[in-house]
TORKEKE-597473 format. One line per field, with one value per residue (C-alpha): residue in one letter; residue number from 0; x, y, z. Coordinates in nm, 3 decimals. Layout:
<rs>
resn = a;...
resi = NUM;...
X = X;...
Y = Y;...
Z = Z;...
</rs>
This chain:
<rs>
resn = x;x;x;x;x;x;x;x;x;x;x;x;x;x;x;x;x;x;x;x;x;x;x;x;x;x;x;x;x;x;x;x;x;x;x;x;x;x;x;x;x;x;x;x;x;x;x;x;x;x;x;x;x;x;x;x;x;x;x;x;x;x;x;x;x;x;x;x;x;x;x;x;x;x;x;x;x;x;x;x;x;x;x;x;x;x;x;x;x;x;x;x;x;x;x;x;x;x;x;x;x;x;x;x;x;x;x;x;x;x;x;x;x;x;x;x;x;x;x;x;x;x;x;x;x;x;x;x;x;x;x;x;x;x;x;x;x;x;x;x;x;x;x;x;x;x;x;x;x;x;x;x;x;x;x;x;x;x;x;x;x;x;x;x;x;x;x;x;x;x;x;x;x;x;x;x;x;x;x;x;x;x;x;x;x;x;x;x;x;x;x;x;x;x;x;x;x;x;x;x;x;x;x;x;x;x;x;x;x;x;x;x;x;x;x;x;x;x;x;x;x;x;x;x;x;x;x;x;x;x;x;x;x;x;x;x;x;x;x;x;x;x;x;x;x;x;x;x;x;x;x;x;x;x;x;x;x;x;x;x;x;x;x;x;x;x;x;x;x;x;x;x;x;x;x;x;x;x;x;x;x;x;x;x;x;x;x;x;x;x;x;x;x;x;x;x;x;x;x;x;x;x;x;x;x;x;x;x;x;x;x;x;x;x;x;x;x;x;x;x;x;x;x;x;x;x;x;x;x;x;x;x;x;x;x;x;x;x;x;x;x;x;x;x;x;x;x;x;x;x;x;x;x;x;x;x;x;x;x;x;x;x;x;x;x;x;x;x;x;x;x;x;x;x;x;x;x;x;x;x;x;x;x;x;x;x;x;x;x;x;x;x;x;x;x;x;x;x;x;x;x;x;x;x;x;x;x;x;x;x;x;x;x;x;x;x;x;x;x;x;x;x;x;x;x;x;x;x;x;x;x;x;x;x;x;x;x;x;x;x;x;x;x;x;x;x;x;x;x;x;x;x;x;x;x;x;x;x;x;x;x;x;x;x;x;x;x;x;x;x;x;x;x;x;x;x;x;x;x;x;x;x;x;x;x;x;x;x;x;x;x;x;x;x;x;x;x;x;x;x;x;x;x;x;x;x;x;x;x;x;x;x;x;x;x;x;x;x;x;x;x;x;x;x;x;x;x;x;x;x;x;x;x;x;x;x;x;x;x;x;x;x;x;x;x;x;x;x;x;x;x;x;x;x;x;x;x;x;x;x;x;x;x;x;x;x;x;x;x;x;x;x;x;x;x;x;x;x;x;x;x;x;x;x;x;x;x;x;x;x;x;x;x;x;x
resi = 0;1;2;3;4;5;6;7;8;9;10;11;12;13;14;15;16;17;18;19;20;21;22;23;24;25;26;27;28;29;30;31;32;33;34;35;36;37;38;39;40;41;42;43;44;45;46;47;48;49;50;51;52;53;54;55;56;57;58;59;60;61;62;63;64;65;66;67;68;69;70;71;72;73;74;75;76;77;78;79;80;81;82;83;84;85;86;87;88;89;90;91;92;93;94;95;96;97;98;99;100;101;102;103;104;105;106;107;108;109;110;111;112;113;114;115;116;117;118;119;120;121;122;123;124;125;126;127;128;129;130;131;132;133;134;135;136;137;138;139;140;141;142;143;144;145;146;147;148;149;150;151;152;153;154;155;156;157;158;159;160;161;162;163;164;165;166;167;168;169;170;171;172;173;174;175;176;177;178;179;180;181;182;183;184;185;186;187;188;189;190;191;192;193;194;195;196;197;198;199;200;201;202;203;204;205;206;207;208;209;210;211;212;213;214;215;216;217;218;219;220;221;222;223;224;225;226;227;228;229;230;231;232;233;234;235;236;237;238;239;240;241;242;243;244;245;246;247;248;249;250;251;252;253;254;255;256;257;258;259;260;261;262;263;264;265;266;267;268;269;270;271;272;273;274;275;276;277;278;279;280;281;282;283;284;285;286;287;288;289;290;291;292;293;294;295;296;297;298;299;300;301;302;303;304;305;306;307;308;309;310;311;312;313;314;315;316;317;318;319;320;321;322;323;324;325;326;327;328;329;330;331;332;333;334;335;336;337;338;339;340;341;342;343;344;345;346;347;348;349;350;351;352;353;354;355;356;357;358;359;360;361;362;363;364;365;366;367;368;369;370;371;372;373;374;375;376;377;378;379;380;381;382;383;384;385;386;387;388;389;390;391;392;393;394;395;396;397;398;399;400;401;402;403;404;405;406;407;408;409;410;411;412;413;414;415;416;417;418;419;420;421;422;423;424;425;426;427;428;429;430;431;432;433;434;435;436;437;438;439;440;441;442;443;444;445;446;447;448;449;450;451;452;453;454;455;456;457;458;459;460;461;462;463;464;465;466;467;468;469;470;471;472;473;474;475;476;477;478;479;480;481;482;483;484;485;486;487;488;489;490;491;492;493;494;495;496;497;498;499;500;501;502;503;504;505;506;507;508;509;510;511;512;513;514;515;516;517;518;519;520;521;522;523;524;525;526;527;528;529;530;531;532;533;534;535;536;537;538;539;540;541;542;543;544;545;546;547;548;549;550;551;552;553;554;555;556;557;558;559;560;561;562;563;564;565;566;567;568;569;570;571;572;573;574;575;576;577;578;579;580;581;582;583;584;585;586;587;588;589;590;591;592;593;594
X = -1.218;-1.238;-0.920;-0.901;-0.856;-0.711;-0.867;-0.643;-0.708;-0.590;-0.876;-1.155;-1.442;-1.405;-1.034;-0.835;-0.522;-0.528;-0.148;-0.143;-0.441;-0.447;-0.755;-0.773;-0.843;-1.106;-1.190;-1.192;-1.367;-1.698;-1.801;-1.528;-1.548;-1.417;-1.317;-1.184;-0.900;-0.904;-0.720;-0.457;-0.562;-0.613;-0.273;-0.294;-0.647;-0.537;-0.786;-0.597;-0.746;-1.058;-1.188;-1.456;-1.779;-2.051;-1.911;-1.877;-1.709;-1.724;-1.373;-1.191;-1.341;-1.189;-1.410;-1.421;-1.618;-1.991;-1.920;-1.762;-2.093;-1.920;-1.914;-1.728;-1.521;-1.450;-1.355;-0.982;-0.868;-0.505;-0.569;-0.832;-0.869;-1.009;-1.094;-1.257;-1.258;-1.118;-1.126;-0.840;-0.933;-0.591;-0.291;-0.069;-0.112;0.018;-0.235;-0.126;-0.340;-0.268;-0.352;-0.322;-0.294;-0.364;-0.304;-0.069;0.119;-0.030;0.034;-0.103;-0.209;-0.330;-0.527;-0.383;-0.022;0.190;0.289;0.433;0.434;0.405;0.461;0.328;-0.021;0.019;0.191;0.065;0.197;0.141;0.072;0.174;-0.085;0.039;0.259;-0.024;-0.322;-0.536;-0.781;-1.123;-1.199;-0.913;-0.900;-0.694;-0.672;-0.517;-0.411;-0.366;-0.216;-0.255;-0.147;-0.163;0.218;0.339;0.655;0.447;0.413;0.054;0.003;-0.300;-0.434;-0.479;-0.288;-0.520;-0.870;-1.032;-0.952;-0.758;-0.611;-0.534;-0.538;-0.840;-1.005;-0.759;-0.813;-0.729;-0.728;-0.776;-0.810;-0.767;-0.873;-0.789;-0.777;-0.663;-0.478;-0.439;-0.107;0.117;0.414;0.639;0.501;0.605;0.667;0.690;0.756;0.769;0.739;0.912;0.830;1.130;1.025;1.369;1.534;1.231;1.263;1.036;1.231;1.086;1.217;1.093;1.127;1.083;1.217;1.570;1.597;1.236;1.158;0.979;0.793;0.710;0.445;0.376;0.071;-0.073;-0.404;-0.585;-0.444;-0.186;0.139;0.429;0.693;0.731;1.059;1.162;1.421;1.582;1.575;1.927;1.877;1.582;1.549;1.648;1.587;1.510;1.508;1.264;1.373;1.095;1.145;0.869;0.660;0.378;0.447;0.223;0.142;-0.146;-0.236;-0.237;-0.237;-0.158;-0.138;0.005;-0.105;0.161;0.145;0.397;0.405;0.626;0.725;0.885;0.997;0.791;0.469;0.308;0.280;0.178;0.032;-0.025;-0.201;-0.066;-0.008;0.248;0.294;0.613;0.725;1.052;1.056;1.339;1.416;1.633;1.692;1.418;1.161;0.987;0.989;0.773;0.893;1.097;0.807;0.797;0.510;0.354;0.236;-0.116;-0.173;-0.428;-0.387;-0.581;-0.616;-0.794;-1.085;-1.458;-1.758;-1.863;-1.545;-1.283;-0.959;-1.093;-1.279;-1.506;-1.421;-1.694;-1.544;-1.200;-1.331;-1.528;-1.218;-1.017;-1.298;-1.346;-0.973;-0.959;-1.282;-1.120;-0.835;-0.568;-0.325;-0.201;-0.265;-0.040;-0.163;-0.109;0.016;-0.147;-0.072;-0.366;-0.464;-0.338;-0.690;-0.665;-0.332;-0.482;-0.751;-0.488;-0.294;-0.610;-0.740;-0.401;-0.346;0.003;0.061;0.303;0.317;0.394;0.543;0.315;0.492;0.523;0.487;0.768;1.127;1.282;1.515;1.205;1.065;1.397;1.397;1.041;1.131;1.414;1.209;0.877;0.957;1.139;0.853;0.589;0.769;0.863;0.503;0.375;0.677;0.499;0.242;0.332;0.128;0.368;0.619;0.752;0.794;0.775;0.975;0.862;0.608;0.672;0.930;0.664;0.839;1.172;1.080;1.434;1.585;1.706;1.911;1.997;2.275;2.169;1.822;1.953;2.194;1.912;1.699;1.997;2.061;1.696;1.721;2.035;1.851;1.535;1.672;1.834;1.503;1.296;1.546;1.423;1.132;1.167;1.241;1.146;1.316;1.082;0.789;0.721;1.047;1.379;1.501;1.819;1.895;1.594;1.515;1.250;1.256;0.897;0.759;0.432;0.286;-0.071;-0.047;-0.389;-0.329;-0.106;0.045;0.120;0.283;0.475;0.609;0.741;0.839;0.988;1.304;1.342;1.314;1.587;1.803;1.783;1.853;2.162;2.282;2.160;1.902;1.580;1.240;0.950;0.709;0.757;0.929;0.887;1.043;1.339;1.369;1.672;1.803;2.165;2.420;2.204;2.140;1.976;2.148;1.932;1.637;1.282;1.088;0.725;0.467;0.326;0.071;-0.130;-0.490;-0.689;-0.985;-1.295;-1.641;-1.775;-2.079;-1.844;-1.669;-1.875;-1.795;-1.440;-1.161;-0.963;-0.641;-0.668;-0.988;-1.292;-1.491;-1.863;-1.951;-1.834;-1.732;-1.515;-1.354;-1.268;-1.131;-0.909;-0.788;-0.739;-0.508;-0.292;-0.276;-0.178;0.124;0.225;0.167;0.389;0.675;0.802;1.075;0.811;0.743;0.396;0.170;-0.033;-0.354;-0.507;-0.735;-0.975;-1.233;-1.315;-1.185;-1.384;-1.303;-1.083;-1.336;-1.113;-1.187;-1.324;-1.579;-1.747;-1.636;-1.916;-1.789;-2.063;-1.953;-1.880;-1.736;-1.831;-1.599;-1.599;-1.479;-1.198;-1.094;-1.086;-0.839;-0.612;-0.629;-0.393;-0.104;0.108;0.463;0.556;0.364;0.262;0.281;-0.030;-0.264;-0.365;-0.712;-0.552;-0.625
Y = 0.255;0.057;-0.088;-0.465;-0.652;-0.998;-1.205;-1.474;-1.829;-1.753;-1.513;-1.681;-1.477;-1.475;-1.560;-1.267;-1.298;-1.388;-1.380;-1.686;-1.913;-2.265;-2.481;-2.605;-2.290;-2.163;-1.798;-1.710;-1.378;-1.331;-1.343;-1.373;-1.339;-0.999;-0.817;-0.478;-0.499;-0.146;-0.237;-0.457;-0.759;-1.011;-1.175;-1.202;-1.343;-1.572;-1.470;-1.705;-1.993;-1.836;-1.587;-1.349;-1.424;-1.193;-0.957;-1.028;-0.854;-0.902;-0.962;-0.808;-0.472;-0.266;-0.207;0.164;0.088;0.031;-0.277;-0.447;-0.453;-0.278;0.072;0.271;0.522;0.743;0.468;0.448;0.124;0.019;-0.356;-0.576;-0.956;-1.187;-1.557;-1.813;-2.185;-2.368;-2.738;-2.982;-3.307;-3.443;-3.409;-3.522;-3.180;-2.832;-2.569;-2.217;-1.916;-1.594;-1.255;-0.993;-0.725;-0.673;-0.332;-0.299;-0.544;-0.892;-1.183;-1.515;-1.816;-2.155;-2.360;-2.140;-2.185;-1.886;-1.902;-1.568;-1.190;-0.968;-0.591;-0.376;-0.279;-0.284;-0.610;-0.965;-1.257;-1.632;-1.848;-2.213;-2.373;-2.727;-2.786;-2.678;-2.829;-3.121;-3.328;-3.162;-2.815;-2.572;-2.212;-1.921;-1.623;-1.283;-1.005;-0.687;-0.368;-0.038;0.279;0.646;0.682;0.925;0.719;0.417;0.350;0.472;0.634;0.864;0.741;1.018;1.017;1.262;1.211;1.395;1.384;1.691;1.842;1.538;1.269;1.049;0.775;0.511;0.144;-0.125;-0.503;-0.728;-0.497;-0.728;-1.075;-1.393;-1.740;-2.092;-2.321;-2.698;-2.797;-3.098;-3.097;-3.012;-2.701;-2.376;-2.097;-1.740;-1.647;-1.347;-1.323;-1.060;-1.041;-0.860;-0.717;-0.599;-0.935;-1.144;-1.346;-1.448;-1.447;-1.665;-1.614;-1.898;-2.035;-2.413;-2.737;-2.831;-3.116;-3.075;-3.000;-2.679;-2.675;-2.331;-2.320;-2.000;-1.981;-1.693;-1.531;-1.771;-2.069;-2.167;-2.302;-2.060;-2.248;-2.504;-2.563;-2.765;-2.661;-2.853;-2.650;-2.636;-2.378;-2.255;-1.927;-1.927;-1.732;-1.923;-1.766;-1.870;-1.711;-1.652;-1.612;-1.356;-1.173;-0.922;-0.631;-0.500;-0.129;0.101;0.101;-0.278;-0.460;-0.805;-1.073;-1.424;-1.722;-1.880;-2.217;-2.320;-2.692;-2.860;-3.226;-3.450;-3.792;-3.745;-3.671;-3.329;-3.188;-2.829;-2.620;-2.245;-2.053;-1.705;-1.454;-1.204;-0.909;-0.823;-0.467;-0.276;0.075;0.316;0.674;0.836;1.198;1.316;1.083;0.774;0.488;0.179;-0.102;0.156;0.395;0.748;0.752;1.064;1.000;1.129;1.028;1.092;1.071;0.775;0.783;0.448;0.547;0.459;0.560;0.218;0.012;0.285;0.132;-0.215;-0.187;-0.452;-0.595;-0.380;-0.068;-0.157;-0.202;0.122;0.326;0.176;0.243;0.602;0.671;0.553;0.733;1.061;1.006;0.920;0.638;0.585;0.633;0.722;0.487;0.744;0.646;0.300;-0.039;-0.180;-0.543;-0.787;-0.781;-0.404;-0.438;-0.723;-0.493;-0.230;-0.504;-0.616;-0.275;-0.122;0.139;0.226;0.239;0.410;0.203;0.411;0.297;0.445;0.690;0.741;1.104;1.143;1.025;0.801;0.502;0.287;0.439;0.392;0.023;-0.015;0.142;-0.101;-0.400;-0.310;-0.124;-0.418;-0.651;-0.412;-0.389;-0.756;-0.864;-0.698;-0.719;-0.949;-0.692;-0.538;-0.225;-0.106;0.117;0.311;0.295;0.597;0.560;0.876;1.149;1.518;1.431;1.275;1.087;1.232;1.593;1.698;1.578;1.927;1.958;1.594;1.417;1.096;1.109;1.203;0.910;0.681;0.768;0.705;0.372;0.276;0.356;0.139;-0.145;-0.128;-0.050;-0.395;-0.557;-0.369;-0.356;-0.133;0.008;0.365;0.452;0.795;0.893;1.160;1.254;1.626;1.788;1.747;1.463;1.271;0.978;0.944;0.816;1.086;1.438;1.501;1.821;1.944;2.289;2.406;2.748;2.829;2.969;2.953;3.289;3.186;2.860;3.033;3.323;3.100;2.770;2.868;3.021;2.758;2.471;2.637;2.665;2.300;2.182;2.407;2.222;2.455;2.397;2.596;2.617;2.411;2.560;2.930;3.021;2.663;2.363;2.298;2.045;1.879;1.804;1.859;1.846;1.635;1.792;1.724;1.462;1.452;1.263;1.293;1.582;1.554;1.773;1.500;1.699;2.002;2.126;1.995;2.212;2.217;2.362;2.645;2.437;2.208;2.487;2.438;2.067;2.046;2.205;2.212;2.383;2.757;2.934;2.715;2.735;2.787;2.589;2.302;2.557;2.738;2.408;2.319;2.667;2.665;2.309;2.371;2.665;2.447;2.182;2.451;2.533;2.166;2.129;2.427;2.275;2.006;1.915;1.754;1.383;1.394;1.504;1.367;1.553;1.583;1.384;1.111;1.146;1.337;1.184;1.283;1.650;1.682;1.785;1.829;1.522;1.486;1.257;1.263;1.006;0.774;0.821;1.046;1.272;1.633;1.740;1.595;1.304;1.365;1.722;1.607;1.344;1.602;1.810;1.508;1.355;1.607;1.495;1.246;1.260;1.447;1.741;1.984;2.358;2.477;2.700;3.038;2.910;2.639;2.343
Z = -2.635;-2.312;-2.173;-2.188;-1.861;-1.816;-1.533;-1.385;-1.264;-0.911;-0.838;-0.644;-0.505;-0.127;-0.113;0.030;-0.188;-0.559;-0.555;-0.324;-0.386;-0.242;-0.269;0.091;0.288;0.531;0.578;0.948;0.909;1.082;1.447;1.713;2.090;2.192;2.512;2.613;2.867;3.004;3.325;3.155;3.360;3.083;3.123;3.500;3.470;3.187;2.923;2.691;2.895;3.044;2.793;2.926;2.742;2.629;2.366;1.995;1.702;1.325;1.192;1.005;1.098;1.383;1.684;1.598;1.279;1.243;1.028;1.331;1.518;1.811;1.659;1.924;1.722;2.023;2.268;2.329;2.487;2.464;2.488;2.326;2.311;2.044;2.044;1.815;1.745;1.444;1.364;1.309;1.136;1.036;1.267;0.980;0.817;0.896;1.001;0.906;0.999;0.808;0.956;0.683;0.952;1.322;1.472;1.654;1.881;1.873;2.109;1.981;2.187;2.062;2.316;2.592;2.474;2.378;2.009;1.894;1.919;1.612;1.619;1.337;1.227;0.849;0.751;0.759;0.962;0.974;1.279;1.265;1.489;1.420;1.729;1.962;1.782;1.896;1.697;1.688;1.822;1.892;2.010;1.888;2.123;2.053;2.287;2.080;2.219;2.033;2.211;2.121;2.127;1.860;1.802;1.698;1.324;1.285;0.944;0.948;1.282;1.537;1.865;2.039;2.173;1.882;1.512;1.393;1.075;0.855;1.124;1.172;1.375;1.494;1.411;1.666;1.659;1.357;1.056;0.755;0.649;0.840;0.687;0.768;0.527;0.570;0.415;0.380;0.616;0.324;0.160;0.002;0.249;0.132;-0.232;-0.465;-0.842;-1.052;-1.420;-1.572;-1.908;-2.022;-1.953;-2.059;-1.739;-1.454;-1.128;-0.852;-0.501;-0.286;0.065;0.035;0.187;0.081;-0.174;-0.285;-0.650;-0.743;-1.074;-1.215;-1.487;-1.679;-1.905;-2.101;-2.022;-2.254;-2.065;-2.326;-2.183;-2.221;-2.022;-1.748;-1.567;-1.264;-1.008;-0.722;-0.399;-0.256;0.020;0.222;0.032;-0.331;-0.651;-0.971;-1.317;-1.587;-1.918;-2.172;-2.546;-2.589;-2.330;-2.338;-2.107;-1.829;-1.820;-1.738;-2.108;-2.145;-1.807;-1.942;-1.672;-1.695;-1.488;-1.267;-1.095;-0.828;-0.745;-0.486;-0.526;-0.265;-0.385;-0.699;-0.506;-0.528;-0.175;-0.245;-0.526;-0.539;-0.813;-0.872;-1.150;-1.273;-1.505;-1.691;-1.624;-1.603;-1.457;-1.533;-1.442;-1.709;-1.811;-1.580;-1.736;-1.602;-1.851;-1.825;-2.050;-2.239;-2.300;-2.161;-1.915;-1.769;-1.414;-1.351;-0.990;-0.720;-0.344;-0.200;0.178;0.215;0.442;0.414;0.631;0.766;0.737;0.810;0.673;0.593;0.263;0.122;-0.219;-0.375;-0.214;-0.349;-0.701;-0.680;-0.592;-0.877;-1.124;-1.005;-1.027;-1.387;-1.477;-1.370;-1.614;-1.358;-1.434;-1.080;-0.710;-0.424;-0.149;0.118;0.465;0.450;0.299;0.102;0.109;-0.156;-0.301;-0.350;-0.529;-0.736;-0.873;-0.954;-1.135;-1.313;-1.424;-1.502;-1.232;-1.111;-0.736;-0.506;-0.188;0.119;0.446;0.714;0.941;1.310;1.406;1.658;1.637;1.899;1.909;1.942;1.623;1.445;1.542;1.415;1.082;1.011;1.120;0.959;0.636;0.470;0.570;0.435;0.102;0.066;0.131;-0.188;-0.420;-0.666;-0.776;-1.113;-1.039;-0.769;-0.946;-0.645;-0.269;-0.039;0.282;0.463;0.397;0.471;0.738;0.961;1.237;1.127;1.194;1.285;0.956;0.866;1.186;1.254;1.066;1.245;1.089;0.745;0.759;0.872;0.567;0.339;0.515;0.466;0.096;0.074;0.251;0.040;-0.308;-0.365;-0.262;-0.520;-0.807;-1.089;-0.887;-0.764;-0.402;-0.267;0.055;0.192;-0.025;-0.024;0.081;0.265;0.043;0.102;-0.133;-0.363;-0.712;-0.766;-0.624;-0.524;-0.380;-0.229;-0.278;-0.222;-0.384;-0.526;-0.874;-1.179;-1.084;-0.726;-0.833;-1.111;-0.904;-0.628;-0.788;-1.124;-0.984;-0.715;-0.963;-1.169;-0.856;-0.760;-1.116;-1.106;-0.795;-0.521;-0.250;-0.248;-0.084;-0.220;0.038;0.098;0.426;0.541;0.364;0.134;-0.145;0.019;0.366;0.466;0.183;-0.048;-0.388;-0.724;-0.940;-1.250;-1.101;-1.226;-1.068;-0.966;-0.793;-0.572;-0.368;-0.476;-0.513;-0.211;-0.309;-0.089;-0.148;0.067;0.157;0.351;0.545;0.858;0.883;0.759;0.562;0.239;0.137;0.081;-0.023;-0.087;-0.409;-0.454;-0.765;-0.982;-1.247;-0.989;-0.889;-1.248;-1.320;-1.011;-1.063;-1.435;-1.362;-1.140;-1.411;-1.663;-1.447;-1.439;-1.814;-1.890;-1.689;-1.922;-1.674;-1.450;-1.499;-1.348;-1.065;-0.775;-0.699;-0.351;-0.336;-0.447;-0.168;0.146;0.468;0.777;0.846;0.536;0.270;-0.033;-0.244;-0.594;-0.429;-0.089;0.167;0.055;-0.304;-0.435;-0.721;-0.620;-0.956;-1.296;-1.364;-1.739;-1.685;-1.456;-1.712;-1.990;-1.789;-1.742;-2.089;-2.246;-2.024;-2.221;-2.350;-2.554;-2.408;-2.682;-2.646;-2.463;-2.663;-2.518;-2.423;-2.209;-2.439
</rs>
């Protein structure tokens, strides 16, 4: 039986963010003027006033991608410039330009005037062009710097000339959608929505003008009014609670979405209106189980790297939908969005189709005080930006000690990860926070571990005893002769346990052009047998709350996906789904034939 989906009023084809739809907007994607600044002379030559003409780029695709029209994946240039015109027809309004992401350090000019600097390649930022705008044509100019420094928050982007192991083509410049909104002077700033299922309450955190009135309207998916309530804004950032008598919960089984309308009134006149949506969900971790809205939920996840052949890390809407559909078709109920932060549109489709997400904070790869500063500035922004999405059930702060490689020896780094947990946890409330996915955990809501052993026997002989040790309060290895479950004096405290990376199986036919973990297989039957054995090990360990399989698709030289990089099937989807369908609480005793 097909899962029902619940489209919302705030989705409009072409708008980049269904969570924040306003009617008066203009998409600024498309052709921009573009320049490489290989000698770092753009500032001294005042490109912000005299932009060098001749080159063009298609935004929002990085110049390394073919979709950009530039298509120079091997060109490494630390500084690039962008420019385009936009029109102002009413100086009585505010003109806000949203960049969903520009990688990495962006300096913004309007009509040659410096406006702001934003550092970080994975979170969005807004430019208020109003103070610098003139009636008629205006210019926005960007200088974007993106280096190969290993202590820069870079995710899976390589820092060497060639791609290697599991690091791939870097992406520089504007890498997500750009749009302009024309707003009244008094308008809603940032906001988040949290549908709390347990407390039957919609919490609205909003940044709005003091003394204005905020009206919050909640309607069901059929458009029927559920509740409308008005609040007087008494401080610039405030949280309002909208209690509901009865709510339908959101889960992967039934992804029910409500329509939300936020209206701002000043002196009785409506000055702003935003269409949005919410889902009601409460996530709990109790007795080693993950519960969604009170129901035991087995996590069947897949690793999603977020790369495509022509667009690299900037998927089209069709590509986003395709990934979500393929993930569900394989019988997964969630995806670990690995070392990247998807667009709001991507999270929207996970909300819509009922697919849980783990949002990861992309890592640097080397530790420094500069990296530490970036973590504390960027991670809270990355998380806050997407808090409204009901699909996000967990946040991963670091992966496999990337960028904090000395965590085993360094009390400073261990303390930093615990401080980050303490900073983030109050922001996300009931959602899970994972300190260091894979190994060397400090303070963490879930103890996750990675292991690429290739058979039931290999997993059993190594992990069984070590899992017993950590549950008994000891530390132990999760990767043989390499990595421990915990760092320093941190130990198991009854958290849920999850094998969050395993498999990574490649085919022998791909050996000459890439790699997978361990020995490659020859046929689809061999793949299913090998993967099935690994799943048998997980199934027999009832103390585990779930798994995350490596991985959805190939990524360049890493050839260990269920699908090729262009999303062609490598293994029968129906067969993969059959292997996954048996995983649901309570797990029954496995029969000798593995069924």
